[in-house]
C-alpha positions in Angstrom: 0.0 0.0 -0.1 1.3 3.3 -0.9 1.2 6.8 0.7 -1.5 7.8 -1.7 -3.9 5.0 -0.6 -3.4 6.0 3.1 -4.3 9.6 2.0 -7.2 8.4 0.4 -8.3 6.3 3.4 -7.7 9.6 5.6 -10.1 11.7 3.5 -12.6 8.8 3.6 -12.3 8.9 7.4 -12.7 12.6 7.7 -16.0 12.2 5.7 -17.0 9.4 8.1 -16.5 11.7 11.2 -18.6 14.3 9.6 -21.5 12.1 8.2 -21.4 9.0 10.4 -19.8 9.7 13.7 -21.1 13.1 14.5 -24.7 12.2 13.9 -24.4 9.0 16.1 -22.9 11.0 19.0 -26.0 13.5 18.6 -28.4 10.5 18.6 -27.0 9.0 21.8 -27.8 12.3 23.6 -31.4 11.7 23.2 -31.5 8.0 23.2 -35.2 7.6 24.4 -36.5 9.6 21.6 -33.9 8.0 18.9 -35.2 4.6 19.9 -38.9 5.5 19.8 -38.3 7.0 16.3 -36.4 3.9 15.0 -39.4 1.7 16.3 -41.9 3.8 14.7 -40.1 3.8 11.4 -39.6 0.1 11.4 -43.3 -0.5 12.1 -44.5 2.2 9.6 -42.3 0.5 6.8 -43.6 -2.8 7.3 -47.2 -2.4 8.4 -48.7 -3.9 5.2 -46.7 -7.2 5.4 -48.4 -10.4 6.6 -46.8 -10.0 10.1 -47.7 -6.2 10.1 -51.4 -7.1 9.6 -51.5 -9.8 12.1 -50.2 -7.7 14.9 -51.8 -4.5 13.7 -48.5 -2.5 13.4 -50.3 0.5 11.8 -52.3 1.0 15.1 -49.3 1.2 17.3 -48.1 4.6 18.1 -45.7 4.1 21.3 -43.3 1.6 22.8 -45.9 0.6 25.2 -48.5 -0.2 22.7 -45.8 -2.1 20.8 -45.1 -4.2 23.8 -48.7 -5.0 24.3 -49.7 -6.0 20.8 -46.3 -7.9 19.6 -45.0 -11.0 21.7 -41.6 -11.9 22.0 -40.3 -14.2 19.3 -37.7 -16.8 18.7 -36.4 -18.2 15.4 -39.1 -21.2 15.6 -41.8 -18.3 15.7 -40.5 -16.4 12.8 -39.3 -19.4 10.7 -42.9 -19.7 8.9 -42.6 -16.2 8.0 -39.2 -16.5 6.8 -40.1 -19.7 4.6 -43.0 -17.7 3.1 -40.8 -14.8 2.4 -38.4 -17.1 0.6 -41.3 -18.0 -1.7 -41.9 -14.4 -2.8 -44.4 -13.2 0.0 -44.0 -9.9 1.8 -44.6 -11.7 5.1 -41.9 -10.0 7.3 -40.7 -6.9 5.7 -41.8 -4.6 2.7 -38.2 -4.9 1.5 -37.3 -8.1 0.0 -34.3 -10.0 1.5 -31.3 -9.9 -0.7 -29.3 -12.4 1.5 -29.6 -14.8 4.2 -26.9 -15.1 7.2 -26.9 -18.9 7.8 -26.1 -20.3 11.2 -26.9 -23.4 13.0 -30.4 -23.6 14.8 -31.1 -24.9 18.3 -32.8 -28.0 17.1 -29.9 -28.9 14.7 -31.3 -27.3 11.5 -30.1 -24.3 10.0 -31.1 -20.8 10.7 -31.6 -18.5 7.7 -31.4 -14.8 9.0 -32.9 -12.4 6.3 -31.1 -9.4 5.4 -32.6 -6.6 3.3 -30.8 -3.7 1.7 -31.5 -1.9 4.8 -29.9 -4.7 6.9 -26.8 -4.5 4.6 -26.8 -0.7 5.3 -26.7 -1.5 9.0 -23.8 -3.7 8.7 -21.9 -1.0 6.8 -22.8 1.5 9.5 -21.2 -0.9 12.2 -18.2 -1.1 9.9 -17.9 2.6 9.5 -18.2 3.2 13.1 -15.4 0.7 14.0 -13.3 1.8 11.2 -13.1 5.4 12.2 -12.4 4.3 15.8 -9.2 2.3 14.6 -8.2 5.0 12.1 -8.4 7.9 14.6 -6.9 6.1 17.7 -4.7 3.3 16.4 -2.4 2.5 13.6 -4.4 -0.4 12.3 -4.8 1.0 8.8 -0.9 2.1 8.5 0.0 -1.1 6.7 -1.4 -4.3 5.6 -4.2 -6.1 7.5 -4.7 -9.7 8.2 -8.5 -10.2 8.3 -10.2 -13.6 8.8 -13.6 -14.3 7.3 -15.9 -17.0 6.0 -17.3 -17.4 2.8 -20.2 -14.8 2.1 -21.8 -17.1 -0.8 -22.0 -20.6 0.4 -25.0 -21.5 -1.8 -28.3 -20.2 -3.0 -31.8 -20.9 -1.7 -34.4 -22.3 -4.3 -35.5 -18.8 -5.1 -31.9 -17.7 -6.1 -31.1 -15.6 -3.1 -27.6 -16.3 -1.8 -26.8 -17.5 1.8 -23.5 -17.6 3.7 -21.9 -16.2 6.8 -22.4 -12.8 8.5 -18.5 -12.2 8.7 -18.5 -12.9 4.8 -21.3 -10.3 4.2 -19.2 -7.8 6.3 -16.1 -8.5 4.2 -18.0 -8.4 0.9 -19.4 -4.9 1.8 -16.1 -3.4 2.4 -15.0 -0.7 -0.2 -12.2 -1.5 -2.6 -10.1 1.1 -0.8 -9.8 -1.3 2.2 -9.9 -4.5 0.3 -6.7 -3.6 -1.2 -4.9 -3.6 2.3 -6.1 -7.3 3.0 -3.2 -9.7 3.2 -5.2 -12.9 2.9 -6.3 -13.6 -0.8 -10.0 -13.7 -1.1 -9.8 -17.1 -2.7 -8.8 -18.6 0.5 -12.1 -18.0 2.4 -13.7 -20.4 -0.4 -11.3 -23.4 0.2 -13.4 -26.2 1.4 -10.6 -28.0 3.0 -10.3 -26.6 6.7 -6.7 -27.5 7.0 -5.7 -25.9 3.8 -7.5 -22.8 4.6 -5.7 -22.4 7.9 -2.4 -23.2 6.2 -3.1 -20.3 3.7 -3.9 -18.1 6.7 -0.4 -19.0 8.2 1.4 -18.5 5.0 -0.4 -15.0 4.6 1.0 -14.2 8.1 4.4 -15.3 7.3 4.6 -13.7 3.8 3.8 -10.1 4.9 6.2 -7.9 7.1 3.9 -4.9 6.6 0.9 -6.3 8.9 -0.3 -3.4 11.2 -3.8 -4.7 12.0 -5.2 -8.2 12.5 -9.0 -8.7 12.5 -10.3 -11.9 13.9 -13.9 -11.9 15.1 -12.9 -14.9 17.4 -9.4 -15.1 18.9 -9.3 -18.7 18.5 -8.9 -18.4 14.9 -5.6 -16.3 15.1 -4.4 -18.6 18.0 -4.9 -21.6 15.6 -2.7 -19.7 13.0 0.0 -18.8 15.5 0.3 -22.5 16.9 0.3 -23.7 13.2 3.1 -21.5 12.4 5.0 -22.6 15.9 4.6 -26.2 15.0 5.1 -26.2 11.3 7.5 -23.2 10.7 10.0 -25.1 8.6 7.5 -26.7 6.3 5.5 -23.4 5.8 8.6 -21.2 5.2 10.0 -23.9 2.8 6.6 -23.8 1.0 6.9 -20.0 0.5 10.4 -19.9 -0.6 10.5 -22.6 -3.0 9.0 -22.1 -6.6 7.6 -25.8 -7.1 3.8 -26.6 -6.5 2.6 -28.0 -3.3 0.6 -30.6 -5.3 -2.4 -30.0 -3.2 -4.8 -28.4 -5.9 -4.6 -25.8 -8.4 -6.5 -23.3 -6.2 -4.1 -23.7 -3.4 -1.0 -23.5 -5.5 -2.3 -20.4 -7.3 -2.7 -18.7 -3.7 0.6 -19.6 -2.5 2.2 -18.3 -5.9 0.2 -15.0 -5.2 1.7 -14.7 -1.8 5.2 -15.5 -2.9 4.9 -12.6 -5.3 3.9 -10.2 -2.6 6.9 -11.1 -0.3 9.5 -8.2 0.2 13.0 -8.8 -0.1 13.7 -8.2 3.4 11.0 -10.9 4.3 12.7 -13.4 2.0 16.0 -12.9 3.6 14.4 -13.3 7.3 12.6 -16.3 6.4 15.7 -17.8 4.5 17.8 -17.0 7.7 15.3 -18.7 10.0 15.1 -21.8 7.7 18.9 -22.1 7.6 19.5 -21.6 11.4 16.4 -23.1 12.5 15.8 -20.3 14.6 12.4 -19.9 15.9 10.3 -16.9 14.8 9.7 -14.6 17.7 6.6 -12.5 17.8 8.6 -9.3 17.0 10.1 -11.2 13.9 6.6 -12.5 12.8 4.9 -9.1 13.6 7.5 -6.4 13.3 4.9 -3.8 12.6 1.8 -5.1 14.2 -0.1 -2.3 16.1 -3.7 -3.6 16.8 -5.6 -6.6 17.2 -9.4 -6.4 16.8 -11.3 -9.3 18.2 -13.9 -10.5 20.7 -12.7 -10.3 24.2 -15.8 -10.9 26.3 -17.5 -14.3 27.4 -15.3 -17.3 27.0 -13.2 -15.6 24.3 -11.0 -14.4 27.1 -9.3 -17.9 27.5 -8.3 -18.1 24.0 -7.1 -14.5 24.0 -4.9 -14.9 27.1 -3.3 -18.0 25.3 -2.9 -15.9 22.2 -1.0 -13.0 23.8 2.4 -15.0 24.0 2.4 -15.0 20.2 1.9 -11.3 19.9 4.3 -8.3 20.5 3.7 -6.9 24.1 2.9 -3.5 22.6 -0.1 -4.5 20.6 -3.3 -2.8 21.3 -6.3 -5.2 21.7 -9.5 -3.7 20.6 -13.1 -5.2 21.4 -14.7 -6.1 18.0 -18.2 -5.3 19.5 -21.2 -7.4 20.2 -22.0 -8.9 16.8 -24.1 -11.9 15.7 -25.6 -13.3 12.7 -29.0 -11.8 13.7 -27.6 -8.3 14.0 -24.6 -5.9 14.9 -25.5 -4.9 18.4 -22.7 -2.5 19.3 -20.0 -0.7 17.7 -16.7 0.3 19.3 -16.8 4.1 19.7 -13.6 4.6 21.6 -10.9 2.2 20.7 -8.7 3.4 23.5 -11.1 2.5 26.2 -13.1 -0.2 24.4 -16.4 1.5 24.8 -19.1 -0.3 22.6 -22.2 1.5 22.2 -25.5 0.1 21.0 -26.4 1.2 17.4 -29.4 3.3 18.7 -30.2 4.6 15.1 -30.3 1.1 13.5 -32.3 -1.2 16.0 -34.9 -0.9 18.7 -33.5 -2.6 21.8 -35.4 -4.1 24.9 -34.2 -5.8 28.0 -35.1 -7.9 30.9 -33.1 -8.2 34.2 -31.4 -11.6 34.0 -32.8 -12.9 37.4 -36.3 -11.7 36.3 -36.6 -13.3 32.9 -38.1 -16.5 34.2 -41.0 -14.6 36.1 -44.5 -14.9 34.9 -44.7 -11.2 33.7 -41.1 -9.8 33.5 -40.7 -6.1 33.1 -39.1 -5.0 29.7 -36.9 -2.0 29.7 -35.7 0.4 27.2 -32.0 1.6 26.9 -32.5 4.6 28.8 -34.0 2.6 31.7 -31.1 0.4 32.4 -28.9 0.2 35.6 -25.4 0.3 35.5 -23.5 -3.0 36.5 -26.5 -5.1 36.0 -26.9 -8.2 33.7 -29.7 -8.2 31.2 -31.4 -10.5 28.4 -31.5 -8.5 25.2 -34.2 -8.5 22.7 -34.2 -6.6 19.3 -36.1 -5.4 16.6 -34.4 -4.8 13.2 -34.9 -3.5 9.9 -34.6 -7.0 8.3 -37.6 -8.5 9.9 -36.8 -9.5 13.4 -39.5 -8.3 15.9 -39.0 -8.6 19.5 -36.4 -11.2 18.8 -35.1 -13.4 21.7 -31.4 -14.0 20.8 -30.9 -15.6 24.2 -27.8 -13.4 24.9 -26.9 -11.8 28.2 -25.2 -8.4 28.2 -23.8 -6.2 31.1 -24.7 -2.5 31.4 -21.8 -0.2 31.8 -21.5 3.5 31.9 -21.3 4.5 28.3 -21.4 8.1 26.4 -23.6 10.9 26.3 -26.0 9.5 28.8 -26.5 6.3 26.8 -25.4 3.0 28.6 -22.6 0.7 26.9 -23.4 -3.0 26.3 -20.9 -5.8 26.7 -21.7 -9.5 25.9 -21.5 -11.7 28.9 -22.5 -15.2 27.6 -25.4 -17.2 26.0 -28.5 -17.4 28.0 -30.7 -20.5 28.8 -30.2 -23.6 26.9 -27.2 -23.0 25.2 -23.5 -23.5 26.1 -20.3 -22.1 24.3 -16.5 -22.2 24.2 -15.6 -20.6 21.1 -18.5 -19.7 19.0 -20.2 -23.3 18.4 -23.3 -22.4 20.7 -24.2 -26.2 21.6 -27.9 -26.5 22.5 -29.7 -28.9 24.8 -31.6 -30.3 22.1 -28.4 -31.2 20.3 -26.6 -32.7 23.1 -29.7 -34.8 24.3 -30.2 -36.1 20.8 -26.4 -36.9 20.5 -26.1 -38.7 23.7 -29.3 -40.4 23.3 -28.4 -42.1 20.0 -24.9 -42.9 21.5 -26.6 -44.7 24.3 -29.2 -46.3 22.2 -26.6 -47.7 19.8 -25.5 -49.8 22.9 -29.0 -50.5 24.2 -28.9 -48.2 27.1 -30.4 -44.9 28.4 -28.8 -42.5 31.0 -30.4 -42.0 34.5 -28.6 -38.5 34.5 -26.9 -36.4 32.1 -24.7 -33.2 32.5 -22.5 -31.7 29.9 -20.0 -29.2 31.2 -17.9 -26.9 28.9 -14.3 -27.0 30.1 -13.2 -23.6 28.6 -9.5 -23.6 29.8 -9.2 -27.1 28.3 -11.0 -26.3 25.2 -13.5 -29.3 25.2 -16.7 -30.7 26.5 -17.1 -33.1 29.4 -20.1 -35.3 29.3 -21.3 -37.0 32.4 -23.7 -39.9 32.3 -25.3 -42.1 35.1 -25.2 -45.5 33.4 -24.7 -49.1 34.7 -21.1 -50.4 35.2 -21.5 -52.7 32.3 -21.7 -50.0 29.9 -18.4 -49.1 28.4 -17.8 -45.4 28.7 -15.1 -45.2 26.1 -17.1 -46.8 23.4 -19.7 -43.9 23.8 -17.3 -40.9 23.3 -16.7 -41.4 19.4 -20.4 -42.2 18.7 -21.5 -39.1 20.7 -18.9 -36.9 19.1 -19.9 -38.0 15.6 -23.6 -37.2 16.3 -22.8 -33.7 17.8 -20.8 -32.8 14.7 -23.7 -33.7 12.6 -26.0 -31.6 14.6 -23.9 -28.4 15.0 -22.0 -27.1 12.0 -20.1 -24.7 14.1 -19.0 -27.5 16.5 -17.8 -29.5 13.4 -15.8 -26.6 12.0 -14.0 -25.9 15.4 -13.3 -29.6 15.7 -11.8 -30.0 12.2 -9.8 -26.9 12.6 -8.4 -28.1 16.1 -10.0 -25.0 17.9 -11.9 -27.6 20.2 -10.6 -30.9 21.5 -12.6 -34.1 21.2 -15.4 -34.4 23.9 -14.9 -36.9 26.8 -17.5 -39.1 28.2 -17.2 -39.9 32.1 -19.4 -41.9 34.4 -21.5 -40.6 37.2 -21.8 -42.7 40.3 -25.1 -44.0 41.0 -27.5 -41.6 42.8 -25.7 -38.6 41.1 -28.8 -37.4 39.3 -30.8 -37.3 42.6 -27.9 -35.5 44.5 -28.1 -32.8 41.8 -31.8 -32.4 42.3 -31.5 -32.3 46.1 -28.7 -29.7 45.7 -31.1 -27.5 43.7 -34.0 -28.2 46.2 -31.9 -27.0 48.9 -31.2 -23.7 47.2 -35.0 -23.0 47.1 -36.0 -24.3 43.9 -39.7 -25.5 44.1 -40.1 -29.4 43.5 -42.7 -28.7 40.7 -40.5 -26.3 39.0 -37.2 -28.3 39.0 -35.7 -29.2 35.6 -32.7 -31.3 35.7 -29.6 -29.2 34.3 -28.1 -30.4 31.1 -25.7 -27.8 30.1 -23.4 -25.7 32.3 -19.6 -24.6 32.7 -17.0 -26.9 34.5 -15.9 -24.0 36.6 -19.4 -23.7 38.1 -19.5 -27.4 39.0 -16.0 -28.5 39.6 -15.9 -28.0 43.5 -19.2 -30.1 43.9 -19.0 -32.7 41.1 -15.8 -34.5 42.3 -17.7 -36.7 44.6 -20.1 -38.2 42.1 -17.4 -38.9 39.3 -16.3 -42.6 39.0 -12.6 -42.4 40.2 -11.2 -44.1 37.1 -12.6 -41.5 34.9 -10.1 -39.2 33.2 
């Protein structure tokens, strides 16, 4: 990238400050009115749709009326509308979807989240806010950028509309000015073989000595690249320095050739020296100009991030990506120095319920201006792409923000879902996988508990079954079934970001002991539901007495 390109980016950012950042800051100052206006605009634009007519959106004139007339929806509630929408009906939005973000569903099937042109515009708004913060407060854009993404176009629905990943949609909506800075060739994201894809990621990091910014939504992706380089540096450097083909496939070979052509003479000398002396690449050698890493820092991502730090120069600034999901971009980082991520109040309508009150018969729904600093809330969103009072099953924490509007930070998934590095395993998926595993050997479990061991990077499954049942024979069967049901889990296992799950035996009576423990804490007998998913650190002090001692 030349000086003229950076000047062009600077001009673009000054325009963003005037047209994007300044209006957003003004909107934060009157968040209650801003949010009411956003809601009314969404309802007005979609009042003649099938959904709009059913819930009489044209008759709603306030937030209170909206909550009285429109119930909370999850994906299963909206899926019939989405299916009819795919057949050409205006069921959810007046605007027709132009793209579907595909992610795994809670029952094993895909979730296709619609994106209209307005939804794409919202993604661009998120990008512009983050980009301006990075440009004005870090050296992220000074050199080359190592950015990880998934394919935007993974296929087409029967109606011809494409589907793929949200990260791919974000990448595809970048202007050509920023795409020119990307170190990883676009063709790499379309490689079907996961090992080849990560090999290209590692080669891209090795080939460029001008990387100033790294963007990886999940830090485990970059951690995988760094460990791959650490364990296979000699083979990777040799592949970059020689001119013969790898014999993997034509697409892979063409990508490697492109990376070779981008290498500076200084980089070639450094890699040649390391290869000859068998010297390990230090973080400073691998990333001589690295300024900033943009990634998720909250929730369970903190574990991978801590492991990642030893592979990065100590001076690297770590910037929170923001609260982003397949369903919507919830926050944007407005202050990269302090990692203040603000809700995109001009794009979506937000609602909240206190975490401990969500299971009450009539929980109180709150707006942004009613939240209390330091509390955790379930979040619900209404978007321009057709999600109405959508229960995304996420918990966020409220902190002091800017201009009187609170900031939001992702804490974890809510009820019925567990997560280590983005796979979001649900109760339905686990119960089905374990049940089929036990069914294959003619047994059922008296008790089942699945614990995410975040620090070890794998799942521990505890089952109360008779002694004659071989625990070891269950692990592979359950693993295979779970990989079939959760595409993100399968992807993380294929790339090595998650280790294989383990199955361990509960001693007889463990299920009753778990129940007694909950009843002792005040849970009513009639309301007790056996826990299925939890985190190891929440149970490790108690569960040891009920695990078979010979278990791993």
